[in-house]
C-alpha positions in Angstrom: 127.0 92.0 69.1 125.8 95.1 71.3 128.2 96.9 73.3 127.9 96.9 77.2 126.6 101.1 76.5 123.8 100.0 74.1 122.6 97.6 76.3 122.0 100.9 78.7 118.2 101.6 79.4 118.1 105.6 78.6 115.7 106.3 81.0 117.0 104.6 84.1 120.5 104.4 83.5 121.0 100.6 84.3 122.9 98.0 82.3 120.6 95.9 80.8 122.2 92.8 80.9 123.7 91.1 77.9 122.3 88.6 76.1 123.1 84.6 76.5 123.9 81.8 73.6 124.3 78.6 74.1 126.0 76.3 71.7 126.8 72.9 71.3 129.9 71.6 70.5 131.1 70.5 66.9 131.1 66.8 65.9 133.4 64.7 67.8 136.1 62.0 66.8 134.7 59.6 68.1 131.4 58.4 65.8 128.7 56.9 67.5 127.2 55.6 64.9 130.3 53.3 63.3 130.7 49.8 65.3 131.6 47.8 66.1 128.4 46.7 68.4 129.3 46.5 71.3 127.8 45.0 75.5 127.5 47.4 78.4 130.5 46.8 79.7 132.6 48.0 76.5 130.4 50.9 75.9 131.2 52.3 79.6 134.7 52.2 78.1 133.0 53.8 75.0 131.7 56.5 76.5 135.2 57.4 78.3 137.0 57.5 75.4 134.5 60.0 74.2 134.5 62.0 76.9 138.3 62.5 76.9 138.5 62.5 73.2 138.7 65.7 70.4 136.7 67.0 68.2 137.6 65.7 64.2 139.8 67.3 62.5 139.3 70.3 59.6 136.0 72.0 61.2 135.2 75.6 61.9 132.1 77.4 63.7 129.2 78.8 60.9 128.9 81.8 60.3 126.0 82.8 62.1 127.3 81.4 65.3 130.0 83.5 64.8 128.8 87.4 64.4 126.2 86.4 67.7 129.6 85.8 69.2 132.1 88.5 67.8 132.9 91.7 70.1 134.0 91.8 73.4 132.2 88.7 74.4 132.7 86.5 77.6 133.2 82.7 76.5 132.5 79.6 78.7 133.1 76.3 78.2 132.9 72.5 80.6 135.7 71.4 80.8 135.6 68.1 77.8 137.8 68.8 75.1 135.6 69.0 72.6 133.7 71.5 74.8 137.8 73.6 75.1 138.4 73.0 71.2 134.9 74.7 70.3 135.0 77.3 72.1 138.8 77.4 71.0 137.6 78.0 67.7 135.0 80.1 68.8 137.1 82.7 70.9 140.0 82.8 67.6 142.8 84.0 70.3 139.8 85.9 73.4 139.8 84.0 76.4 137.8 80.8 77.3 136.9 79.7 81.1 136.8 76.4 81.3 134.8 75.0 84.3 133.0 71.3 85.0 129.4 73.0 86.1 129.1 72.6 82.5 129.5 68.8 81.5 127.5 66.7 79.9 125.0 64.6 81.7 126.4 61.0 82.7 125.7 58.0 80.0 125.7 54.7 82.5 124.7 51.9 80.7 121.9 49.4 81.7 123.2 46.6 83.9 122.5 43.9 80.6 124.0 40.9 80.6 127.1 41.0 77.1 124.3 39.6 75.4 122.7 43.0 74.8 124.9 44.6 72.0 124.4 48.2 70.5 126.0 51.1 68.2 127.3 54.0 70.1 124.7 55.2 69.1 122.3 53.3 71.0 123.3 52.8 73.7 123.1 56.2 73.7 119.6 56.4 74.3 119.5 53.2 76.1 121.9 54.8 78.8 119.8 58.4 78.6 116.4 57.1 79.2 118.0 54.3 82.1 119.5 57.4 83.3 116.2 59.9 83.6 114.4 56.8 85.3 116.8 57.3 88.0 120.0 54.6 87.1 123.0 55.8 87.2 125.4 53.0 88.1 127.8 55.8 90.7 127.7 58.2 88.2 125.7 61.6 89.0 122.5 61.5 89.4 119.2 63.4 87.2 118.8 64.6 90.2 121.9 65.9 91.0 123.0 67.0 87.3 119.1 69.3 87.4 120.9 71.0 90.5 123.7 71.7 88.5 121.8 73.4 85.9 120.5 75.6 88.5 124.3 76.6 89.1 125.2 76.8 85.7 122.5 79.4 84.7 123.3 81.4 87.8 126.4 81.4 86.0 125.6 82.9 83.0 123.1 84.5 84.4 125.5 86.6 86.9 128.8 86.8 83.7 125.9 88.5 81.8 125.1 91.1 84.4 127.6 94.2 83.1 125.8 93.9 80.1 128.0 92.0 77.8 126.6 88.6 75.6 127.8 85.5 77.1 129.0 82.8 75.1 128.8 78.5 76.2 130.2 75.7 74.1 129.1 72.8 75.9 127.2 69.8 74.9 123.1 68.5 73.5 121.6 66.8 76.5 122.6 69.5 78.7 122.6 72.5 77.0 118.9 71.3 77.1 119.0 71.0 80.5 119.5 74.7 81.0 116.9 75.5 79.3 114.4 74.9 82.9 116.4 77.4 84.9 117.2 80.2 82.5 114.0 80.0 81.9 112.4 80.3 85.7 115.3 83.0 85.9 113.3 85.3 83.6 115.2 84.1 80.2 113.4 83.6 76.8 115.1 81.7 74.3 114.2 84.2 70.9 116.3 81.5 68.8 116.5 77.8 69.6 118.9 76.0 66.4 118.1 72.8 67.6 120.5 70.6 68.7 122.9 69.4 66.2 126.4 70.0 66.6 127.5 73.5 65.9 123.9 74.1 66.9 122.9 77.7 69.0 120.2 79.2 71.3 120.1 82.8 72.6 118.3 83.5 75.4 117.4 87.8 76.3 116.1 88.3 79.9 112.8 89.8 80.0 112.3 93.0 80.7 
């Protein structure tokens, strides 16, 4: 990672913001592809356990991610265990700051009858589509989560102002939701690693 002094504009003496590196957490212990098939109430219980669950054991961050997160960086996570544990593996003893503003967007299942039974990965798709169409079932709405993403983007940008890089270990869908508010604020994605576990994107401030 470039040190803060290397982010200084030699002509103006102003410190350029550090990069923002946004990673998805590692593979969770609870497998969304595993059976049995669940009805809607059982899927909601499954999602509650998933949100409270840890990472599958024996994982290490990819070397490429560790290189991007090397040195005097600021490391953030959501307050979910899978995010905190991922950030801890990246940090390797450095401090991690955890905040609920980075939590995953909710996945409330549609209110279907018990005869509808699917694997969790299938429920995830139905629930995300229903959520985007306005279904919230008492959880945070899509509009509310978009507002939260705006606040999260501002928090990351503020943290990068001293020239240090900022690393966030968070969640697949919420990480996607950060792209628009970052772009609106002049940040460009210079590396898009996709949405797989341990994948990451790198953002830099336009000059």
